N, CA, C, O and CB atoms as a CASP TS submission, in Angstrom:
PFRMAT TS
TARGET T0000
AUTHOR 0000-0000-0000
METHOD Language model
MODEL 1
PARENT N/A
ATOM      1  N   UNK     1     120.518  -4.985-353.310  1.00  0.00           N
ATOM      2  CA  UNK     1     119.535  -5.292-353.047  1.00  0.00           C
ATOM      3  C   UNK     1     119.276  -6.731-353.925  1.00  0.00           C
ATOM      4  O   UNK     1     119.626  -6.864-355.098  1.00  0.00           O
ATOM      5  CB  UNK     1     118.739  -4.145-353.200  1.00  0.00           C
ATOM      6  N   UNK     2     118.684  -7.641-353.228  1.00  0.00           N
ATOM      7  CA  UNK     2     118.389  -9.173-353.642  1.00  0.00           C
ATOM      8  C   UNK     2     117.834  -9.228-354.937  1.00  0.00           C
ATOM      9  O   UNK     2     117.470  -8.081-355.198  1.00  0.00           O
ATOM     10  CB  UNK     2     117.380  -9.926-352.691  1.00  0.00           C
ATOM     11  N   UNK     3     117.651  -9.779-355.625  1.00  0.00           N
ATOM     12  CA  UNK     3     116.910 -10.046-356.709  1.00  0.00           C
ATOM     13  C   UNK     3     115.405 -11.182-356.356  1.00  0.00           C
ATOM     14  O   UNK     3     115.469 -12.160-355.611  1.00  0.00           O
ATOM     15  CB  UNK     3     118.074 -10.688-357.773  1.00  0.00           C
ATOM     16  N   UNK     4     114.472 -10.845-356.907  1.00  0.00           N
ATOM     17  CA  UNK     4     113.311 -11.872-356.169  1.00  0.00           C
ATOM     18  C   UNK     4     113.044 -12.325-357.167  1.00  0.00           C
ATOM     19  O   UNK     4     112.713 -11.918-358.281  1.00  0.00           O
ATOM     20  CB  UNK     4     112.002 -11.420-355.356  1.00  0.00           C
ATOM     21  N   UNK     5     113.339 -13.923-356.330  1.00  0.00           N
ATOM     22  CA  UNK     5     112.103 -14.935-357.496  1.00  0.00           C
ATOM     23  C   UNK     5     110.404 -14.791-357.304  1.00  0.00           C
ATOM     24  O   UNK     5     109.768 -14.157-356.461  1.00  0.00           O
ATOM     25  CB  UNK     5     112.335 -16.880-357.157  1.00  0.00           C
ATOM     26  N   UNK     6     110.079 -15.390-358.099  1.00  0.00           N
ATOM     27  CA  UNK     6     108.450 -15.882-358.299  1.00  0.00           C
ATOM     28  C   UNK     6     107.748 -15.781-356.299  1.00  0.00           C
ATOM     29  O   UNK     6     107.050 -14.982-355.674  1.00  0.00           O
ATOM     30  CB  UNK     6     108.467 -18.196-359.195  1.00  0.00           C
ATOM     31  N   UNK     7     108.409 -16.997-356.000  1.00  0.00           N
ATOM     32  CA  UNK     7     107.516 -17.714-354.684  1.00  0.00           C
ATOM     33  C   UNK     7     107.917 -16.736-353.395  1.00  0.00           C
ATOM     34  O   UNK     7     107.221 -16.740-352.379  1.00  0.00           O
ATOM     35  CB  UNK     7     108.081 -19.630-354.292  1.00  0.00           C
ATOM     36  N   UNK     8     109.328 -15.737-353.552  1.00  0.00           N
ATOM     37  CA  UNK     8     109.203 -15.025-352.774  1.00  0.00           C
ATOM     38  C   UNK     8     108.852 -13.860-352.907  1.00  0.00           C
ATOM     39  O   UNK     8     108.682 -13.282-351.834  1.00  0.00           O
ATOM     40  CB  UNK     8     109.904 -15.081-352.320  1.00  0.00           C
ATOM     41  N   UNK     9     108.581 -12.974-354.258  1.00  0.00           N
ATOM     42  CA  UNK     9     107.288 -11.993-354.265  1.00  0.00           C
ATOM     43  C   UNK     9     105.104 -12.389-354.375  1.00  0.00           C
ATOM     44  O   UNK     9     104.048 -11.765-354.482  1.00  0.00           O
ATOM     45  CB  UNK     9     107.799 -11.148-355.756  1.00  0.00           C
ATOM     46  N   UNK    10     105.596 -13.767-354.253  1.00  0.00           N
ATOM     47  CA  UNK    10     103.933 -14.471-354.171  1.00  0.00           C
ATOM     48  C   UNK    10     103.622 -14.555-352.640  1.00  0.00           C
ATOM     49  O   UNK    10     102.436 -14.607-352.316  1.00  0.00           O
ATOM     50  CB  UNK    10     103.780 -16.295-354.908  1.00  0.00           C
ATOM     51  N   UNK    11     105.092 -14.583-351.163  1.00  0.00           N
ATOM     52  CA  UNK    11     104.900 -14.830-350.451  1.00  0.00           C
ATOM     53  C   UNK    11     104.528 -13.137-349.673  1.00  0.00           C
ATOM     54  O   UNK    11     103.589 -13.146-348.876  1.00  0.00           O
ATOM     55  CB  UNK    11     105.807 -15.819-350.224  1.00  0.00           C
ATOM     56  N   UNK    12     105.188 -11.879-349.891  1.00  0.00           N
ATOM     57  CA  UNK    12     104.917 -10.610-349.519  1.00  0.00           C
ATOM     58  C   UNK    12     104.083 -10.574-349.403  1.00  0.00           C
ATOM     59  O   UNK    12     103.255 -11.422-349.734  1.00  0.00           O
ATOM     60  CB  UNK    12     105.135  -9.746-349.981  1.00  0.00           C
ATOM     61  N   UNK    13     103.833  -9.127-348.643  1.00  0.00           N
ATOM     62  CA  UNK    13     102.133  -8.503-348.807  1.00  0.00           C
ATOM     63  C   UNK    13     102.019  -7.569-349.549  1.00  0.00           C
ATOM     64  O   UNK    13     102.855  -6.666-349.571  1.00  0.00           O
ATOM     65  CB  UNK    13     101.410  -7.930-347.615  1.00  0.00           C
ATOM     66  N   UNK    14     100.803  -7.592-350.426  1.00  0.00           N
ATOM     67  CA  UNK    14     100.667  -6.316-351.304  1.00  0.00           C
ATOM     68  C   UNK    14     101.423  -4.826-351.436  1.00  0.00           C
ATOM     69  O   UNK    14     101.895  -4.260-352.422  1.00  0.00           O
ATOM     70  CB  UNK    14      99.518  -6.000-351.051  1.00  0.00           C
ATOM     71  N   UNK    15     101.356  -4.508-350.310  1.00  0.00           N
ATOM     72  CA  UNK    15     101.982  -2.979-349.603  1.00  0.00           C
ATOM     73  C   UNK    15     103.720  -2.970-350.599  1.00  0.00           C
ATOM     74  O   UNK    15     104.296  -2.345-351.489  1.00  0.00           O
ATOM     75  CB  UNK    15     102.288  -3.196-347.116  1.00  0.00           C
ATOM     76  N   UNK    16     104.010  -4.692-349.217  1.00  0.00           N
ATOM     77  CA  UNK    16     105.659  -4.813-349.547  1.00  0.00           C
ATOM     78  C   UNK    16     106.234  -4.678-350.836  1.00  0.00           C
ATOM     79  O   UNK    16     107.224  -4.087-351.267  1.00  0.00           O
ATOM     80  CB  UNK    16     106.167  -6.082-349.209  1.00  0.00           C
ATOM     81  N   UNK    17     105.057  -5.618-351.497  1.00  0.00           N
ATOM     82  CA  UNK    17     105.233  -5.481-353.141  1.00  0.00           C
ATOM     83  C   UNK    17     105.320  -4.543-353.975  1.00  0.00           C
ATOM     84  O   UNK    17     106.410  -4.634-354.540  1.00  0.00           O
ATOM     85  CB  UNK    17     104.454  -5.913-353.713  1.00  0.00           C
ATOM     86  N   UNK    18     104.656  -3.574-354.393  1.00  0.00           N
ATOM     87  CA  UNK    18     104.456  -1.695-354.442  1.00  0.00           C
ATOM     88  C   UNK    18     106.344  -1.254-354.082  1.00  0.00           C
ATOM     89  O   UNK    18     107.361  -0.859-354.652  1.00  0.00           O
ATOM     90  CB  UNK    18     102.914  -0.854-352.545  1.00  0.00           C
ATOM     91  N   UNK    19     105.870  -1.634-352.860  1.00  0.00           N
ATOM     92  CA  UNK    19     107.541  -1.218-352.358  1.00  0.00           C
ATOM     93  C   UNK    19     108.132  -1.114-352.754  1.00  0.00           C
ATOM     94  O   UNK    19     108.546  -0.035-353.178  1.00  0.00           O
ATOM     95  CB  UNK    19     108.297  -1.596-351.817  1.00  0.00           C
ATOM     96  N   UNK    20     108.626  -2.240-352.908  1.00  0.00           N
ATOM     97  CA  UNK    20     109.671  -3.225-353.613  1.00  0.00           C
ATOM     98  C   UNK    20     110.080  -2.635-355.359  1.00  0.00           C
ATOM     99  O   UNK    20     111.198  -2.332-355.776  1.00  0.00           O
ATOM    100  CB  UNK    20     108.798  -4.998-353.665  1.00  0.00           C
ATOM    101  N   UNK    21     108.577  -2.611-356.224  1.00  0.00           N
ATOM    102  CA  UNK    21     108.726  -2.452-356.911  1.00  0.00           C
ATOM    103  C   UNK    21     108.993  -0.967-357.236  1.00  0.00           C
ATOM    104  O   UNK    21     109.561  -0.676-358.289  1.00  0.00           O
ATOM    105  CB  UNK    21     108.100  -3.086-357.230  1.00  0.00           C
ATOM    106  N   UNK    22     108.582   0.025-356.319  1.00  0.00           N
ATOM    107  CA  UNK    22     109.396   1.302-356.468  1.00  0.00           C
ATOM    108  C   UNK    22     110.752   1.701-356.125  1.00  0.00           C
ATOM    109  O   UNK    22     111.229   2.786-356.456  1.00  0.00           O
ATOM    110  CB  UNK    22     108.835   2.092-355.918  1.00  0.00           C
ATOM    111  N   UNK    23     111.337   0.855-355.490  1.00  0.00           N
ATOM    112  CA  UNK    23     112.418   0.865-355.007  1.00  0.00           C
ATOM    113  C   UNK    23     114.075   0.526-356.250  1.00  0.00           C
ATOM    114  O   UNK    23     115.236   0.906-356.404  1.00  0.00           O
ATOM    115  CB  UNK    23     112.047  -0.195-353.838  1.00  0.00           C
ATOM    116  N   UNK    24     113.002  -0.481-356.866  1.00  0.00           N
ATOM    117  CA  UNK    24     113.775  -1.222-357.870  1.00  0.00           C
ATOM    118  C   UNK    24     113.690  -0.768-359.351  1.00  0.00           C
ATOM    119  O   UNK    24     114.713  -0.735-360.034  1.00  0.00           O
ATOM    120  CB  UNK    24     113.354  -2.607-357.807  1.00  0.00           C
ATOM    121  N   UNK    25     112.083  -0.300-360.020  1.00  0.00           N
ATOM    122  CA  UNK    25     112.391   1.096-360.754  1.00  0.00           C
ATOM    123  C   UNK    25     113.222   2.486-360.453  1.00  0.00           C
ATOM    124  O   UNK    25     113.630   3.287-361.294  1.00  0.00           O
ATOM    125  CB  UNK    25     111.278   1.547-360.907  1.00  0.00           C
ATOM    126  N   UNK    26     113.378   2.563-358.817  1.00  0.00           N
ATOM    127  CA  UNK    26     114.358   3.570-358.914  1.00  0.00           C
ATOM    128  C   UNK    26     115.845   3.738-359.092  1.00  0.00           C
ATOM    129  O   UNK    26     116.451   4.719-359.522  1.00  0.00           O
ATOM    130  CB  UNK    26     114.205   4.035-358.096  1.00  0.00           C
ATOM    131  N   UNK    27     116.331   2.516-358.651  1.00  0.00           N
ATOM    132  CA  UNK    27     117.657   1.596-358.941  1.00  0.00           C
ATOM    133  C   UNK    27     117.932   1.293-360.217  1.00  0.00           C
ATOM    134  O   UNK    27     119.011   1.068-360.766  1.00  0.00           O
ATOM    135  CB  UNK    27     117.628   0.296-358.329  1.00  0.00           C
ATOM    136  N   UNK    28     116.355   1.320-360.808  1.00  0.00           N
ATOM    137  CA  UNK    28     116.830   0.678-362.276  1.00  0.00           C
ATOM    138  C   UNK    28     116.866   2.423-363.284  1.00  0.00           C
ATOM    139  O   UNK    28     117.517   2.495-364.326  1.00  0.00           O
ATOM    140  CB  UNK    28     115.210  -0.880-363.063  1.00  0.00           C
ATOM    141  N   UNK    29     116.356   3.213-362.929  1.00  0.00           N
ATOM    142  CA  UNK    29     116.614   4.753-363.644  1.00  0.00           C
ATOM    143  C   UNK    29     118.172   5.301-363.693  1.00  0.00           C
ATOM    144  O   UNK    29     118.873   5.659-364.640  1.00  0.00           O
ATOM    145  CB  UNK    29     115.734   5.974-362.707  1.00  0.00           C
ATOM    146  N   UNK    30     118.470   5.195-361.952  1.00  0.00           N
ATOM    147  CA  UNK    30     119.815   5.661-361.664  1.00  0.00           C
ATOM    148  C   UNK    30     120.565   4.946-362.154  1.00  0.00           C
ATOM    149  O   UNK    30     121.626   5.522-362.394  1.00  0.00           O
ATOM    150  CB  UNK    30     120.186   5.802-360.471  1.00  0.00           C
ATOM    151  N   UNK    31     120.542   3.565-362.541  1.00  0.00           N
ATOM    152  CA  UNK    31     121.647   2.986-363.490  1.00  0.00           C
ATOM    153  C   UNK    31     121.474   3.386-364.920  1.00  0.00           C
ATOM    154  O   UNK    31     122.487   3.648-365.569  1.00  0.00           O
ATOM    155  CB  UNK    31     121.664   1.424-363.456  1.00  0.00           C
ATOM    156  N   UNK    32     120.484   3.449-365.389  1.00  0.00           N
ATOM    157  CA  UNK    32     120.234   3.878-366.782  1.00  0.00           C
ATOM    158  C   UNK    32     120.432   5.414-366.635  1.00  0.00           C
ATOM    159  O   UNK    32     121.046   5.658-367.673  1.00  0.00           O
ATOM    160  CB  UNK    32     118.702   3.429-367.380  1.00  0.00           C
ATOM    161  N   UNK    33     120.332   6.243-366.180  1.00  0.00           N
ATOM    162  CA  UNK    33     121.115   8.061-365.910  1.00  0.00           C
ATOM    163  C   UNK    33     122.392   7.332-365.939  1.00  0.00           C
ATOM    164  O   UNK    33     122.895   7.757-366.979  1.00  0.00           O
ATOM    165  CB  UNK    33     120.785   9.274-364.055  1.00  0.00           C
ATOM    166  N   UNK    34     123.159   6.557-365.470  1.00  0.00           N
ATOM    167  CA  UNK    34     124.773   6.468-365.474  1.00  0.00           C
ATOM    168  C   UNK    34     125.076   6.149-366.665  1.00  0.00           C
ATOM    169  O   UNK    34     126.037   6.645-367.253  1.00  0.00           O
ATOM    170  CB  UNK    34     125.464   5.470-364.548  1.00  0.00           C
ATOM    171  N   UNK    35     124.315   5.306-367.153  1.00  0.00           N
ATOM    172  CA  UNK    35     124.601   5.026-368.630  1.00  0.00           C
ATOM    173  C   UNK    35     124.882   5.802-369.824  1.00  0.00           C
ATOM    174  O   UNK    35     125.901   5.928-370.504  1.00  0.00           O
ATOM    175  CB  UNK    35     123.749   4.491-368.997  1.00  0.00           C
ATOM    176  N   UNK    36     123.241   6.486-369.935  1.00  0.00           N
ATOM    177  CA  UNK    36     123.138   7.807-370.498  1.00  0.00           C
ATOM    178  C   UNK    36     124.143   8.984-370.661  1.00  0.00           C
ATOM    179  O   UNK    36     124.365   9.526-371.744  1.00  0.00           O
ATOM    180  CB  UNK    36     122.277   8.259-369.885  1.00  0.00           C
ATOM    181  N   UNK    37     124.739   9.333-369.461  1.00  0.00           N
ATOM    182  CA  UNK    37     125.074  10.151-369.767  1.00  0.00           C
ATOM    183  C   UNK    37     126.962   9.437-369.450  1.00  0.00           C
ATOM    184  O   UNK    37     127.524  10.324-368.807  1.00  0.00           O
ATOM    185  CB  UNK    37     124.220  11.401-369.073  1.00  0.00           C
ATOM    186  N   UNK    38     127.516   8.782-369.580  1.00  0.00           N
ATOM    187  CA  UNK    38     128.830   8.174-370.190  1.00  0.00           C
ATOM    188  C   UNK    38     129.452   7.665-369.501  1.00  0.00           C
ATOM    189  O   UNK    38     130.647   7.450-369.704  1.00  0.00           O
ATOM    190  CB  UNK    38     129.666   8.853-370.740  1.00  0.00           C
ATOM    191  N   UNK    39     128.583   7.192-368.098  1.00  0.00           N
ATOM    192  CA  UNK    39     129.474   6.394-367.265  1.00  0.00           C
ATOM    193  C   UNK    39     129.706   4.970-367.099  1.00  0.00           C
ATOM    194  O   UNK    39     129.186   4.504-368.113  1.00  0.00           O
ATOM    195  CB  UNK    39     129.240   6.685-366.251  1.00  0.00           C
ATOM    196  N   UNK    40     130.206   3.938-366.386  1.00  0.00           N
ATOM    197  CA  UNK    40     131.324   3.275-366.104  1.00  0.00           C
ATOM    198  C   UNK    40     130.010   2.606-364.999  1.00  0.00           C
ATOM    199  O   UNK    40     129.722   3.181-363.950  1.00  0.00           O
ATOM    200  CB  UNK    40     132.987   4.197-365.598  1.00  0.00           C
ATOM    201  N   UNK    41     129.390   1.453-365.413  1.00  0.00           N
ATOM    202  CA  UNK    41     128.370   0.522-364.445  1.00  0.00           C
ATOM    203  C   UNK    41     129.286  -0.092-363.426  1.00  0.00           C
ATOM    204  O   UNK    41     130.391  -0.174-363.962  1.00  0.00           O
ATOM    205  CB  UNK    41     127.500  -0.797-365.307  1.00  0.00           C
ATOM    206  N   UNK    42     129.320  -0.442-362.511  1.00  0.00           N
ATOM    207  CA  UNK    42     129.961  -1.483-361.681  1.00  0.00           C
ATOM    208  C   UNK    42     129.877  -2.797-361.785  1.00  0.00           C
ATOM    209  O   UNK    42     130.921  -3.442-361.689  1.00  0.00           O
ATOM    210  CB  UNK    42     129.674  -1.363-360.612  1.00  0.00           C
ATOM    211  N   UNK    43     128.421  -3.588-362.038  1.00  0.00           N
ATOM    212  CA  UNK    43     127.929  -4.076-362.076  1.00  0.00           C
ATOM    213  C   UNK    43     126.785  -4.163-363.629  1.00  0.00           C
ATOM    214  O   UNK    43     125.573  -3.943-363.618  1.00  0.00           O
ATOM    215  CB  UNK    43     127.829  -3.887-360.958  1.00  0.00           C
ATOM    216  N   UNK    44     127.565  -4.513-364.745  1.00  0.00           N
ATOM    217  CA  UNK    44     126.663  -3.779-366.104  1.00  0.00           C
ATOM    218  C   UNK    44     124.698  -5.414-365.650  1.00  0.00           C
ATOM    219  O   UNK    44     123.470  -5.332-365.614  1.00  0.00           O
ATOM    220  CB  UNK    44     128.313  -4.273-368.821  1.00  0.00           C
ATOM    221  N   UNK    45     125.445  -6.179-365.512  1.00  0.00           N
ATOM    222  CA  UNK    45     124.454  -7.180-365.504  1.00  0.00           C
ATOM    223  C   UNK    45     123.735  -7.455-364.523  1.00  0.00           C
ATOM    224  O   UNK    45     123.234  -8.440-363.981  1.00  0.00           O
ATOM    225  CB  UNK    45     124.852  -8.162-365.769  1.00  0.00           C
ATOM    226  N   UNK    46     123.817  -5.830-364.355  1.00  0.00           N
ATOM    227  CA  UNK    46     122.663  -5.884-363.012  1.00  0.00           C
ATOM    228  C   UNK    46     121.109  -5.119-363.013  1.00  0.00           C
ATOM    229  O   UNK    46     120.064  -5.248-362.375  1.00  0.00           O
ATOM    230  CB  UNK    46     123.447  -5.111-361.686  1.00  0.00           C
ATOM    231  N   UNK    47     121.646  -4.194-364.195  1.00  0.00           N
ATOM    232  CA  UNK    47     120.342  -3.650-365.133  1.00  0.00           C
ATOM    233  C   UNK    47     120.027  -5.188-365.695  1.00  0.00           C
ATOM    234  O   UNK    47     119.701  -5.707-364.627  1.00  0.00           O
ATOM    235  CB  UNK    47     120.791  -2.255-366.631  1.00  0.00           C
ATOM    236  N   UNK    48     119.969  -5.740-366.213  1.00  0.00           N
ATOM    237  CA  UNK    48     119.089  -6.809-366.862  1.00  0.00           C
ATOM    238  C   UNK    48     118.137  -7.812-366.162  1.00  0.00           C
ATOM    239  O   UNK    48     117.164  -8.429-366.596  1.00  0.00           O
ATOM    240  CB  UNK    48     119.920  -7.593-367.530  1.00  0.00           C
ATOM    241  N   UNK    49     119.153  -7.758-364.053  1.00  0.00           N
ATOM    242  CA  UNK    49     118.366  -8.618-363.566  1.00  0.00           C
ATOM    243  C   UNK    49     117.323  -7.571-363.132  1.00  0.00           C
ATOM    244  O   UNK    49     116.200  -8.000-362.871  1.00  0.00           O
ATOM    245  CB  UNK    49     118.998  -9.577-362.521  1.00  0.00           C
ATOM    246  N   UNK    50     117.547  -6.303-363.026  1.00  0.00           N
ATOM    247  CA  UNK    50     116.558  -5.221-362.977  1.00  0.00           C
ATOM    248  C   UNK    50     115.188  -5.569-363.393  1.00  0.00           C
ATOM    249  O   UNK    50     114.209  -5.856-362.703  1.00  0.00           O
ATOM    250  CB  UNK    50     116.989  -4.139-363.787  1.00  0.00           C
ATOM    251  N   UNK    51     115.317  -5.488-364.578  1.00  0.00           N
ATOM    252  CA  UNK    51     114.258  -5.244-366.126  1.00  0.00           C
ATOM    253  C   UNK    51     113.278  -6.952-365.240  1.00  0.00           C
ATOM    254  O   UNK    51     112.133  -6.795-364.816  1.00  0.00           O
ATOM    255  CB  UNK    51     115.600  -5.613-368.679  1.00  0.00           C
ATOM    256  N   UNK    52     113.902  -8.207-365.139  1.00  0.00           N
ATOM    257  CA  UNK    52     113.367  -9.074-364.855  1.00  0.00           C
ATOM    258  C   UNK    52     112.549  -8.688-363.764  1.00  0.00           C
ATOM    259  O   UNK    52     111.334  -8.514-363.667  1.00  0.00           O
ATOM    260  CB  UNK    52     114.121  -9.979-364.750  1.00  0.00           C
ATOM    261  N   UNK    53     113.442  -8.598-363.008  1.00  0.00           N
ATOM    262  CA  UNK    53     112.370  -8.816-361.609  1.00  0.00           C
ATOM    263  C   UNK    53     111.487  -7.578-361.396  1.00  0.00           C
ATOM    264  O   UNK    53     110.759  -7.706-360.411  1.00  0.00           O
ATOM    265  CB  UNK    53     113.274  -9.022-360.044  1.00  0.00           C
ATOM    266  N   UNK    54     111.382  -6.680-361.901  1.00  0.00           N
ATOM    267  CA  UNK    54     110.132  -5.440-362.362  1.00  0.00           C
ATOM    268  C   UNK    54     109.463  -5.986-363.453  1.00  0.00           C
ATOM    269  O   UNK    54     108.434  -5.321-363.332  1.00  0.00           O
ATOM    270  CB  UNK    54     110.718  -3.826-362.916  1.00  0.00           C
ATOM    271  N   UNK    55     109.322  -6.468-364.122  1.00  0.00           N
ATOM    272  CA  UNK    55     108.465  -7.498-365.027  1.00  0.00           C
ATOM    273  C   UNK    55     107.880  -8.644-364.174  1.00  0.00           C
ATOM    274  O   UNK    55     106.669  -8.851-364.247  1.00  0.00           O
ATOM    275  CB  UNK    55     109.411  -8.198-366.225  1.00  0.00           C
ATOM    276  N   UNK    56     108.754  -9.501-363.265  1.00  0.00           N
ATOM    277  CA  UNK    56     107.975 -10.695-362.360  1.00  0.00           C
ATOM    278  C   UNK    56     107.224  -9.820-360.767  1.00  0.00           C
ATOM    279  O   UNK    56     106.269 -10.357-360.206  1.00  0.00           O
ATOM    280  CB  UNK    56     109.507 -12.173-361.788  1.00  0.00           C
ATOM    281  N   UNK    57     107.650  -8.860-360.379  1.00  0.00           N
ATOM    282  CA  UNK    57     106.882  -8.201-359.609  1.00  0.00           C
ATOM    283  C   UNK    57     105.453  -7.272-360.303  1.00  0.00           C
ATOM    284  O   UNK    57     104.515  -6.809-359.653  1.00  0.00           O
ATOM    285  CB  UNK    57     107.901  -7.378-358.930  1.00  0.00           C
ATOM    286  N   UNK    58     105.633  -7.210-361.575  1.00  0.00           N
ATOM    287  CA  UNK    58     104.407  -6.247-362.551  1.00  0.00           C
ATOM    288  C   UNK    58     103.346  -7.902-362.778  1.00  0.00           C
ATOM    289  O   UNK    58     102.258  -8.256-362.324  1.00  0.00           O
ATOM    290  CB  UNK    58     105.352  -5.246-364.761  1.00  0.00           C
ATOM    291  N   UNK    59     103.920  -8.272-363.302  1.00  0.00           N
ATOM    292  CA  UNK    59     103.455  -9.862-363.256  1.00  0.00           C
ATOM    293  C   UNK    59     102.049 -10.408-362.139  1.00  0.00           C
ATOM    294  O   UNK    59     100.961 -10.769-362.586  1.00  0.00           O
ATOM    295  CB  UNK    59     104.972 -10.735-362.680  1.00  0.00           C
ATOM    296  N   UNK    60     102.285 -10.373-361.121  1.00  0.00           N
ATOM    297  CA  UNK    60     101.901 -10.798-359.846  1.00  0.00           C
ATOM    298  C   UNK    60     101.513 -10.075-359.491  1.00  0.00           C
ATOM    299  O   UNK    60     100.719 -10.371-358.598  1.00  0.00           O
ATOM    300  CB  UNK    60     102.517 -11.222-359.056  1.00  0.00           C
ATOM    301  N   UNK    61     101.623  -8.847-359.723  1.00  0.00           N
ATOM    302  CA  UNK    61     100.582  -7.835-359.193  1.00  0.00           C
ATOM    303  C   UNK    61      99.423  -7.904-360.167  1.00  0.00           C
ATOM    304  O   UNK    61      98.348  -8.187-359.640  1.00  0.00           O
ATOM    305  CB  UNK    61     101.171  -6.273-359.091  1.00  0.00           C
ATOM    306  N   UNK    62      99.414  -7.716-361.401  1.00  0.00           N
ATOM    307  CA  UNK    62      98.170  -8.194-361.935  1.00  0.00           C
ATOM    308  C   UNK    62      97.522  -9.148-361.958  1.00  0.00           C
ATOM    309  O   UNK    62      96.331  -9.111-362.266  1.00  0.00           O
ATOM    310  CB  UNK    62      98.105  -8.136-362.737  1.00  0.00           C
ATOM    311  N   UNK    63      98.186 -10.297-361.618  1.00  0.00           N
ATOM    312  CA  UNK    63      97.622 -12.071-361.245  1.00  0.00           C
ATOM    313  C   UNK    63      96.811 -11.487-360.553  1.00  0.00           C
ATOM    314  O   UNK    63      95.617 -11.379-360.833  1.00  0.00           O
ATOM    315  CB  UNK    63      98.582 -13.447-360.376  1.00  0.00           C
ATOM    316  N   UNK    64      97.359 -11.039-359.568  1.00  0.00           N
ATOM    317  CA  UNK    64      96.389 -11.126-357.905  1.00  0.00           C
ATOM    318  C   UNK    64      95.455 -10.028-358.289  1.00  0.00           C
ATOM    319  O   UNK    64      94.378 -10.458-357.876  1.00  0.00           O
ATOM    320  CB  UNK    64      97.388 -10.648-356.085  1.00  0.00           C
ATOM    321  N   UNK    65      95.238  -8.925-358.806  1.00  0.00           N
ATOM    322  CA  UNK    65      94.448  -7.777-359.717  1.00  0.00           C
ATOM    323  C   UNK    65      93.526  -8.654-359.693  1.00  0.00           C
ATOM    324  O   UNK    65      92.685  -8.779-358.803  1.00  0.00           O
ATOM    325  CB  UNK    65      94.948  -7.151-361.267  1.00  0.00           C
ATOM    326  N   UNK    66      93.675  -9.534-361.014  1.00  0.00           N
ATOM    327  CA  UNK    66      92.458 -10.093-362.019  1.00  0.00           C
ATOM    328  C   UNK    66      92.411 -11.009-360.833  1.00  0.00           C
ATOM    329  O   UNK    66      91.749 -10.351-360.031  1.00  0.00           O
ATOM    330  CB  UNK    66      92.715 -10.784-363.865  1.00  0.00           C
ATOM    331  N   UNK    67      92.763 -12.285-360.174  1.00  0.00           N
ATOM    332  CA  UNK    67      92.275 -13.043-358.738  1.00  0.00           C
ATOM    333  C   UNK    67      90.887 -11.730-358.317  1.00  0.00           C
ATOM    334  O   UNK    67      89.693 -11.949-358.111  1.00  0.00           O
ATOM    335  CB  UNK    67      94.033 -13.141-357.164  1.00  0.00           C
ATOM    336  N   UNK    68      91.232 -11.116-358.312  1.00  0.00           N
ATOM    337  CA  UNK    68      90.262 -10.104-356.581  1.00  0.00           C
ATOM    338  C   UNK    68      88.921  -9.472-357.644  1.00  0.00           C
ATOM    339  O   UNK    68      88.101  -8.567-357.495  1.00  0.00           O
ATOM    340  CB  UNK    68      91.701  -7.917-355.457  1.00  0.00           C
ATOM    341  N   UNK    69      89.147 -10.280-358.546  1.00  0.00           N
ATOM    342  CA  UNK    69      88.297  -9.771-359.923  1.00  0.00           C
ATOM    343  C   UNK    69      87.145 -10.659-359.678  1.00  0.00           C
ATOM    344  O   UNK    69      86.191 -10.660-360.457  1.00  0.00           O
ATOM    345  CB  UNK    69      89.077 -10.048-361.617  1.00  0.00           C
TER
END
C-alpha cells in the first residue's frame, strides 16, 4: 500500500477515506503485533509512515466534518 499525501486524500470520496483508514489501521496493528512478539519487520520505517498517514486521514476527515456543520 502506498502512503497517501494530503492532496490525494482530499480528492478521495468520504467512503473511500474511511475504507483506507480501516485498511491502514489494520496494517499498523499487524506490524505492532509482530514487534510485540519479538519479530523483525521487513521495513521498520513503514510503522512511522503508517502512523503519519493515519493521522493525516483522521485530520482531513475531521476537517470535512467541521465544514459540513
